[in-house]
VOBA-1610 file (N, C-alpha, C; in pm, whole numbers, padded with zeros to 5 digits, always signed):
BEGIN
Met+00084-00121+00000Met+00000+00000+00000Met+00087+00126+00000Arg+00194+00121+00082Arg+00284+00236+00088Arg+00348+00263-00047Glu+00386+00152-00116Glu+00450+00166-00247Glu+00355+00231-00346Ile+00227+00193-00336Ile+00126+00251-00425Ile+00113+00400-00399Lys+00108+00438-00270Lys+00096+00579-00233Lys+00217+00659-00281Lys+00337+00599-00263Lys+00458+00667-00308Lys+00455+00688-00459Ser+00408+00585-00528Ser+00401+00596-00675Ser+00303+00705-00717Ile+00190+00710-00648Ile+00088+00811-00679Ile+00143+00950-00652Asn+00212+00966-00537Asn+00270+01096-00500Asn+00373+01141-00603Lys+00456+01048-00648Lys+00557+01081-00748Lys+00490+01127-00877Gln+00384+01056-00914Gln+00313+01092-01036Gln+00249+01231-01025Leu+00195+01259-00904Leu+00134+01390-00882Leu+00237+01501-00890Val+00353+01477-00824Val+00461+01575-00826Val+00509+01597-00968Leu+00529+01488-01041Leu+00576+01495-01179Leu+00475+01571-01266Gly+00348+01539-01242Gly+00243+01607-01318Gly+00242+01756-01290Phe+00257+01791-01162Phe+00260+01933-01124Phe+00379+02005-01188Val+00494+01940-01186Val+00615+02000-01246Val+00594+02022-01395Leu+00536+01923-01463Leu+00511+01936-01607Leu+00413+02050-01636Ile+00311+02061-01554Ile+00214+02170-01572Ile+00281+02306-01551Leu+00366+02314-01448Leu+00436+02439-01419Leu+00528+02478-01535Ile+00599+02378-01588Ile+00689+02404-01700Ile+00611+02453-01822Cys+00501+02388-01850Cys+00416+02429-01964Cys+00362+02571-01944Phe+00324+02603-01819Phe+00272+02737-01788Phe+00379+02843-01813Leu+00502+02815-01765Leu+00612+02911-01781Leu+00647+02931-01928Ile+00644+02823-02005Ile+00673+02834-02149Ile+00566+02918-02217Ala+00440+02895-02178Ala+00330+02971-02238Ala+00339+03119-02206Val+00372+03149-02080Val+00387+03289-02038Val+00498+03358-02117Lys+00610+03288-02133Lys+00722+03346-02206Lys+00685+03370-02352Ala+00614+03275-02410Ala+00574+03288-02550Ala+00479+03406-02569Leu+00382+03417-02479Leu+00286+03528-02488Leu+00356+03661-02468Ser+00453+03663-02375Ser+00529+03786-02350Ser+00605+03828-02474Ser+00664+03731-02543Ser+00740+03761-02664Ser+00649+03815-02773Ile+00533+03753-02787Ile+00437+03798-02887Ile+00392+03940-02858Thr+00360+03968-02731Thr+00316+04101-02691Thr+00423+04204-02718Thr+00549+04169-02687Thr+00660+04262-02711Thr+00672+04296-02858Val+00663+04193-02943Val+00674+04214-03088Val+00562+04304-03137Ile+00439+04277-03089Ile+00324+04357-03132Ile+00345+04503-03097Phe+00387+04531-02974Phe+00403+04669-02931Phe+00520+04737-03002Glu+00627+04659-03027Glu+00741+04718-03095Glu+00708+04753-03239Asp+00614+04679-03300Asp+00581+04700-03440Asp+00479+04811-03461Ile+00418+04861-03355Ile+00318+04966-03369Ile+00386+05103-03365Asn+00366+05180-03472Asn+00416+05317-03477Asn+00307+05411-03426Ile+00343+05500-03335Ile+00246+05592-03277Ile+00290+05735-03301Val+00198+05814-03355Val+00224+05956-03381Val+00120+06039-03307Cys+00166+06143-03241Cys+00073+06236-03177Cys+00064+06362-03264Leu-00057+06391-03312Leu-00084+06513-03388Leu-00150+06615-03296Asp-00101+06737-03304Asp-00146+06843-03214Asp-00200+06962-03295Pro-00332+06967-03318Pro-00389+07085-03384Pro-00386+07203-03287Gly-00305+07304-03318Gly-00287+07415-03225Gly-00415+07490-03192His-00419+07545-03068His-00529+07628-03020His-00658+07546-03005Gly-00774+07610-03002Gly-00901+07540-02983Gly-00986+07602-02874Gly-01117+07588-02888Gly-01209+07646-02791Gly-01197+07797-02788Glu-01187+07853-02666Glu-01177+07998-02652Glu-01044+08053-02702Asp-00945+07965-02718Asp-00815+08005-02773Asp-00821+07989-02924Val-00857+08096-02994Val-00881+08086-03139Val-00753+08092-03221Gly-00643+08138-03160Gly-00519+08154-03234Gly-00523+08281-03316Ala-00448+08283-03425Ala-00447+08400-03514Ala-00577+08406-03594Thr-00609+08525-03645Thr-00735+08543-03718Thr-00711+08618-03849Tyr-00813+08616-03935Tyr-00805+08685-04065Tyr-00944+08737-04102Asn-00945+08848-04173Asn-01068+08904-04228Asn-01174+08926-04120Ser-01139+09016-04027Ser-01232+09052-03917Ser-01276+08929-03838Lys-01183+08839-03817Lys-01204+08720-03735Lys-01306+08622-03795Thr-01327+08630-03926Thr-01415+08532-03989Thr-01340+08402-04019Arg-01209+08412-04021Arg-01126+08292-04039Arg-01038+08278-03915Leu-01047+08161-03850Leu-00976+08138-03724Leu-00872+08029-03741Glu-00755+08054-03685Glu-00647+07957-03697Glu-00685+07821-03640Lys-00756+07820-03528Lys-00789+07692-03463Lys-00862+07598-03558Asn-00946+07654-03646Asn-01024+07572-03739Asn-00936+07515-03850Asp-00848+07599-03905Asp-00756+07551-04008Asp-00666+07440-03953Asn-00616+07460-03832Asn-00528+07360-03770Asn-00597+07225-03756Leu-00721+07228-03709Leu-00795+07104-03687Leu-00830+07037-03819Asp-00875+07117-03917Asp-00910+07060-04047Asp-00792+06985-04108Leu-00674+07046-04103Leu-00555+06982-04159Leu-00514+06860-04079Ala-00516+06871-03946Ala-00473+06759-03861Ala-00560+06636-03882Leu-00690+06655-03897Leu-00780+06540-03918Leu-00751+06472-04051Lys-00715+06551-04151Lys-00680+06493-04281Lys-00547+06418-04273Val-00451+06473-04200Val-00323+06403-04181Val-00346+06271-04107Lys-00432+06275-04006Lys-00465+06155-03930Lys-00520+06046-04022Ala-00613+06084-04109Ala-00673+05987-04201Ala-00569+05926-04293Glu-00475+06008-04341Glu-00370+05957-04430Glu-00276+05862-04356Leu-00240+05896-04234Leu-00150+05809-04156Leu-00216+05676-04124Glu-00344+05678-04095Glu-00414+05554-04062Glu-00422+05461-04182Lys-00421+05518-04301Lys-00415+05435-04422Lys-00283+05358-04429Met-00179+05413-04363Met-00047+05351-04362Met-00026+05264-04237Asp-00136+05237-04165Asp-00132+05154-04043Asp-00051+05218-03931Val-00051+05350-03927Val+00012+05423-03817Val-00095+05459-03715Lys-00069+05429-03589Lys-00163+05468-03483Lys-00147+05616-03455Val-00258+05689-03451Val-00253+05834-03432Val-00325+05872-03303Ile-00255+05950-03220Ile-00314+06010-03101Ile-00335+06158-03132Met-00453+06209-03103Met-00483+06350-03125Met-00493+06423-02991Thr-00434+06541-02981Thr-00449+06619-02858Thr-00589+06679-02850Arg-00652+06697-02964Arg-00794+06734-02968Arg-00849+06694-03105Glu-00976+06654-03107Glu-01043+06619-03232Glu-01166+06704-03257Thr-01192+06795-03164Thr-01306+06886-03178Thr-01260+07027-03138Asp-01349+07121-03146Asp-01317+07260-03112Asp-01323+07279-02961Thr-01221+07225-02894Thr-01214+07235-02748Thr-01080+07293-02707Phe-01079+07356-02590Phe-00953+07411-02538Phe-00875+07300-02469Val-00748+07290-02500Val-00657+07195-02435Val-00531+07272-02398Ser-00492+07266-02271Ser-00373+07339-02228Ser-00248+07279-02291Leu-00142+07358-02297Leu-00015+07308-02350Leu+00036+07191-02267Lys+00018+07201-02137Lys+00062+07094-02047Lys-00010+06963-02078Asp-00141+06972-02101Asp-00219+06852-02129Asp-00187+06795-02267Arg-00151+06882-02361Arg-00111+06832-02493Arg+00014+06745-02480Cys+00108+06792-02402Cys+00232+06716-02382Cys+00205+06587-02305Lys+00116+06593-02207Lys+00080+06473-02131Lys+00020+06367-02222Thr-00065+06410-02315Thr-00127+06316-02408Thr-00022+06242-02489Ala+00077+06316-02538Ala+00183+06254-02618Ala+00271+06163-02533Asn+00309+06210-02415Asn+00401+06134-02330Asn+00336+06008-02275Arg+00212+06020-02229Arg+00143+05903-02174Arg+00110+05803-02283Gly+00089+05852-02403Gly+00059+05763-02515Gly+00182+05699-02576Arg+00301+05733-02522Arg+00428+05679-02570Arg+00444+05697-02721Ala+00411+05816-02768Ala+00423+05844-02911Ala+00569+05841-02955Asp+00590+05801-03080Asp+00724+05802-03138Asp+00759+05941-03192Leu+00657+06011-03243Leu+00676+06145-03299Leu+00563+06235-03254Phe+00593+06364-03239Phe+00493+06464-03203Phe+00501+06576-03306Val+00388+06606-03371Val+00384+06711-03473Val+00270+06807-03441Ser+00305+06931-03414Ser+00206+07034-03383Ser+00181+07119-03507Leu+00054+07137-03543Leu+00018+07208-03666Leu-00043+07344-03635His+00010+07447-03701His-00032+07585-03677His-00039+07663-03809Arg-00095+07785-03802Arg-00085+07884-03908Arg-00013+08004-03850Asn+00068+08069-03931Asn+00146+08183-03887Asn+00067+08313-03902Ser+00123+08424-03853Ser+00056+08553-03868Ser+00156+08667-03854Ser+00147+08764-03944Ser+00224+08888-03934Ser+00167+08985-04037Ser+00215+09108-04035Ser+00162+09209-04127Ser+00202+09183-04272Asp+00317+09118-04294Asp+00363+09099-04432Asp+00427+08963-04458Gly+00410+08866-04370Gly+00475+08737-04385Gly+00405+08645-04483Thr+00482+08552-04541Thr+00427+08449-04628Thr+00519+08328-04624Gly+00465+08210-04644Gly+00546+08091-04653Gly+00533+07994-04538Ile+00609+07885-04550Ile+00601+07772-04457Ile+00732+07759-04380Glu+00721+07736-04248Glu+00839+07714-04167Glu+00811+07607-04063Val+00918+07545-04013Val+00903+07440-03911Val+00999+07471-03797Trp+00947+07461-03674Trp+01025+07493-03554Trp+01063+07367-03478Ile+01190+07363-03433Ile+01238+07255-03347Ile+01314+07318-03229Lys+01357+07235-03136Lys+01429+07286-03019Lys+01557+07359-03060Asp+01606+07445-02972Asp+01729+07517-03002Asp+01851+07424-03006Gln+01839+07309-02938Gln+01943+07207-02947Gln+01876+07074-02985Pro+01839+07061-03110Pro+01760+06946-03152Pro+01845+06820-03172Ser+01777+06708-03171Ser+01843+06582-03208Ser+01851+06574-03360Glu+01931+06480-03407Glu+01940+06459-03552Glu+01805+06419-03609Gln+01730+06339-03532Gln+01600+06294-03577Gln+01504+06412-03592Glu+01512+06508-03499Glu+01423+06625-03508Glu+01458+06711-03629Glu+01585+06728-03654Glu+01624+06806-03772Glu+01577+06739-03900Lys+01591+06608-03906Lys+01548+06536-04026Lys+01397+06543-04043Leu+01323+06520-03935Leu+01176+06527-03943Leu+01131+06663-03992Ala+01188+06770-03934Ala+01150+06905-03971Ala+01182+06934-04117Lys+01301+06897-04161Lys+01340+06921-04301Lys+01251+06843-04397Asp+01220+06719-04361Asp+01138+06636-04450Asp+00996+06691-04462Ile+00938+06733-04349Ile+00803+06791-04353Ile+00804+06921-04431Leu+00904+07004-04407Leu+00913+07133-04477Leu+00924+07112-04629Thr+01015+07025-04670Thr+01033+06999-04812Thr+00906+06944-04876Ala+00843+06850-04808Ala+00720+06790-04861Ala+00609+06894-04875Leu+00596+06981-04776Leu+00492+07083-04782Leu+00518+07185-04893Val+00640+07229-04903Val+00675+07328-05006Val+00649+07270-05145Asn+00680+07141-05162Asn+00657+07076-05291Asn+00508+07058-05321Ser+00425+07069-05219Ser+00280+07054-05237Ser+00208+07187-05242Ser+00283+07296-05238Ser+00222+07428-05231Ser+00281+07522-05335Glu+00232+07644-05334Glu+00282+07746-05426Glu+00329+07869-05349Ile+00367+07846-05222Ile+00415+07956-05139Ile+00557+07927-05093Pro+00631+08028-05048Pro+00775+08013-05023Pro+00811+07925-04904Glu+00933+07877-04904Glu+00993+07807-04791Glu+01065+07907-04703Arg+01037+07903-04574Arg+01101+07994-04478Arg+01206+07923-04393Gly+01218+07793-04412Gly+01324+07720-04346Gly+01286+07652-04216Val+01382+07573-04164Val+01370+07511-04032Val+01430+07607-03932Lys+01355+07640-03829Lys+01399+07738-03730Lys+01411+07671-03593Lys+01503+07722-03512Lys+01531+07661-03382Lys+01495+07756-03268Gly+01443+07696-03161Gly+01414+07774-03041Gly+01273+07832-03041Tyr+01267+07965-03030Tyr+01139+08034-03017Tyr+01145+08165-03095Arg+01033+08212-03142Arg+01031+08323-03239Arg+01088+08455-03185Asp+01094+08473-03053Asp+01142+08602-03002Asp+01291+08601-02965Ser+01362+08493-03002Ser+01508+08484-02982Ser+01551+08499-02836Thr+01467+08451-02743Thr+01501+08460-02601Thr+01587+08342-02556Gly+01606+08246-02645Gly+01677+08125-02605Gly+01584+08018-02553Asn+01454+08049-02550Asn+01355+07950-02507Asn+01316+07860-02624Asn+01233+07760-02593Asn+01175+07673-02695Asn+01023+07680-02688Tyr+00957+07644-02796Tyr+00812+07629-02788Tyr+00781+07522-02684Tyr+00678+07548-02605Tyr+00647+07461-02491Tyr+00632+07315-02534Val+00561+07293-02643Val+00535+07154-02683Val+00662+07084-02731Asn+00756+07158-02785Asn+00884+07098-02823Asn+00968+07067-02700Ala+00962+07156-02603Ala+01046+07141-02483Ala+00995+07034-02387Asn+00864+07005-02391Asn+00805+06920-02287Asn+00746+06789-02337Thr+00780+06751-02458Thr+00745+06618-02506Thr+00870+06531-02504Asn+00851+06403-02477Asn+00964+06312-02457Asn+01014+06247-02585Met+00952+06281-02697Met+00987+06218-02823Met+01031+06322-02927Thr+01073+06277-03041Thr+01108+06366-03151Thr+00986+06453-03184Ser+01008+06586-03191Ser+00893+06675-03209Ser+00927+06792-03299Cys+00822+06852-03353Cys+00837+06977-03428Cys+00703+07050-03431Leu+00710+07179-03459Leu+00592+07264-03471Leu+00592+07324-03611Val+00486+07298-03687Val+00480+07338-03827Val+00388+07458-03844Glu+00440+07564-03904Glu+00359+07683-03937Glu+00324+07673-04085Val+00200+07634-04113Val+00157+07605-04250Val+00103+07731-04316Gly+00194+07820-04356Gly+00152+07944-04420Gly+00100+08046-04320Phe+00077+08168-04370Phe+00031+08278-04286Phe-00119+08300-04305Ile-00193+08288-04195Ile-00336+08310-04202Ile-00368+08457-04228Ser-00270+08543-04205Ser-00285+08687-04229Ser-00258+08724-04375Asn-00223+08625-04458Asn-00189+08649-04598Asn-00293+08584-04690Glu-00352+08665-04776Glu-00458+08616-04865Glu-00409+08506-04959Val-00287+08523-05011Val-00231+08422-05103Val-00206+08290-05030Asp-00150+08297-04910Asp-00127+08175-04831Asp-00258+08105-04799Asn-00360+08181-04768Asn-00490+08121-04738Asn-00549+08051-04860Ala-00537+08115-04975Ala-00588+08054-05097Ala-00515+07923-05127Asp-00383+07922-05103Asp-00304+07802-05124Asp-00343+07693-05026Phe-00365+07732-04901Phe-00407+07636-04798Phe-00538+07570-04838Asp-00635+07648-04880Asp-00766+07595-04916Asp-00759+07506-05041Lys-00678+07549-05136Lys-00666+07474-05262Lys-00592+07342-05243Asn-00489+07343-05161Asn-00397+07229-05152Asn-00402+07154-05020Ile-00506+07173-04940Ile-00508+07112-04807Ile-00497+06960-04812Asp-00558+06897-04912Asp-00546+06751-04923Asp-00403+06710-04958Ala-00340+06787-05046Ala-00201+06760-05081Ala-00110+06786-04962Tyr-00141+06891-04884Tyr-00066+06919-04761Tyr-00070+06797-04669Ala-00191+06746-04649Ala-00209+06634-04556Ala-00133+06511-04601Lys-00139+06481-04729Lys-00069+06364-04781Lys+00083+06381-04769Ser+00132+06501-04796Ser+00276+06523-04790Ser+00328+06518-04647Ile+00254+06575-04554Ile+00293+06569-04413Ile+00292+06424-04364Ala+00186+06351-04397Ala+00174+06212-04355Ala+00287+06127-04411Lys+00320+06149-04539Lys+00428+06071-04601Lys+00562+06101-04534Ala+00588+06228-04505Ala+00714+06265-04439Ala+00721+06203-04299Ile+00610+06205-04227Ile+00605+06143-04094Ile+00630+05993-04105Tyr+00559+05930-04196Tyr+00573+05784-04214Tyr+00717+05746-04245Asp+00779+05819-04335Asp+00919+05791-04373Asp+01013+05803-04252Asn+00982+05894-04162Asn+01067+05913-04044Asn+01044+05808-03936Leu+00937+05732-03949Leu+00911+05623-03855Leu+00988+05496-03892Gln+01031+05488-04017Gln+01092+05365-04069Gln+01236+05351-04019
//
């Protein structure tokens, strides 16, 4: 009887060990699969500047608002990126106010690979497209900015104003969203909302703008 019990106990122990080994192998396999899935997903955070009570720059007695142009373009860029199987996080998708701090939180918490903020410029006599990066940018940021700038200029009929570093008032500061996001970032000024020619180009070529921005972003993810 004792021998039978010993045999049964050994079989139980052996069975338990085999089950444990199978469980550990399964966990490791699932972990590897999960890692591969997450590593293969490209995430981009698009930031349509302004929104809600923060209208941004205006044109023609405030009948044209920067916040609307920014959102219209960002949604089109989002659609183009999703066609390329890129996951897109938006800091806003409607006409709502979002603080600069919360925009950065959205990108950082979402573990985005790239952050692109879309704006329209404004001045009494300015025209053209420019892209802003940190005053001490990474190589990736310089490449992203140059690629987006080149793609946009090739899709428009307005001048190139170049890649600019820091902040517009030359204080040595950076744009908040560039300084406070943890990933490669840039801020794009898509023409001057204060310029009639730039506005006409924006309206005429907005779909081409979106495709060119999306393609430049996609290429920088590879």
